[in-house]
C-alpha positions as CSV (number, residue, x, y, z in Angstrom):
1,M,2.6,-7.0,22.1
2,R,2.2,-11.1,21.5
3,I,-0.5,-10.3,18.3
4,N,2.0,-6.9,16.9
5,F,4.9,-9.5,17.1
6,V,3.0,-11.8,14.8
7,L,1.3,-9.7,12.4
8,A,5.5,-8.7,12.0
9,A,6.6,-12.3,11.8
10,A,4.0,-12.5,9.1
11,L,4.8,-10.1,7.1
12,A,8.8,-10.8,7.4
13,L,8.0,-13.9,6.0
14,A,5.9,-12.7,2.9
15,A,8.7,-10.6,2.4
16,C,11.0,-13.8,2.1
17,A,8.5,-15.8,-0.1
18,S,8.1,-13.3,-2.8
19,T,10.2,-13.1,-5.1
20,S,11.6,-10.5,-8.3
21,G,8.6,-11.6,-9.9
22,G,5.9,-10.6,-7.8
23,Q,4.4,-11.1,-4.5
24,G,5.3,-14.9,-4.1
25,I,3.1,-18.0,-3.4
26,Y,2.9,-17.4,0.1
27,G,1.8,-13.9,-0.8
28,A,-0.6,-14.9,-3.5
29,E,-1.9,-17.6,-1.2
30,L,-3.0,-15.0,1.2
31,A,-4.1,-12.4,-0.8
32,K,-6.8,-15.0,-2.0
33,L,-7.5,-15.7,1.6
34,R,-8.2,-12.1,2.5
35,S,-10.3,-11.5,-0.5
36,D,-12.3,-14.4,0.5
37,C,-12.7,-13.9,3.9
38,E,-13.9,-10.7,3.1
39,A,-16.7,-11.7,0.6
40,R,-17.7,-13.5,3.8
41,D,-17.8,-10.5,5.4
42,G,-14.9,-11.9,7.9
43,I,-11.7,-10.9,9.0
44,L,-8.8,-12.6,8.3
45,T,-6.3,-12.7,11.2
46,P,-3.6,-14.5,12.5
47,V,-3.3,-17.5,14.8
48,G,-0.2,-17.2,16.2
49,R,2.4,-19.6,14.5
50,S,3.8,-19.3,11.1
51,T,4.5,-22.5,9.4
52,G,4.8,-21.2,6.1
53,Q,1.4,-21.7,4.8
54,A,-1.1,-18.6,4.8
55,A,-3.9,-21.4,5.4
56,T,-2.3,-22.7,8.3
57,D,-1.0,-19.3,9.7
58,Y,-4.5,-17.6,9.4
59,V,-7.8,-18.0,9.9
60,C,-11.4,-16.1,8.8
61,E,-12.5,-14.3,12.2
62,I,-16.8,-14.0,11.1
63,R,-18.1,-11.0,12.8
64,G,-21.7,-10.5,14.3
65,G,-23.1,-13.5,12.7
66,G,-26.7,-13.6,11.3
67,T,-29.9,-14.0,12.4
68,L,-31.9,-17.1,11.8
69,T,-35.1,-17.3,10.1
70,R,-37.9,-19.7,10.0
């Protein structure tokens, strides 16, 4: 339930940050974070607070990890 609330709040914040000319600063930052995270095989996850800065509101979780080789 809390995750749904956080996701809804993040989406609302992203909608508020958007401008008529595009996706807005927050949306652009969030899209870049998501792209960078997915490039590292990660999942962008909300941290549970809304500061208005995507880099603070989300963390890239790398799951599965790799194996160490020598």
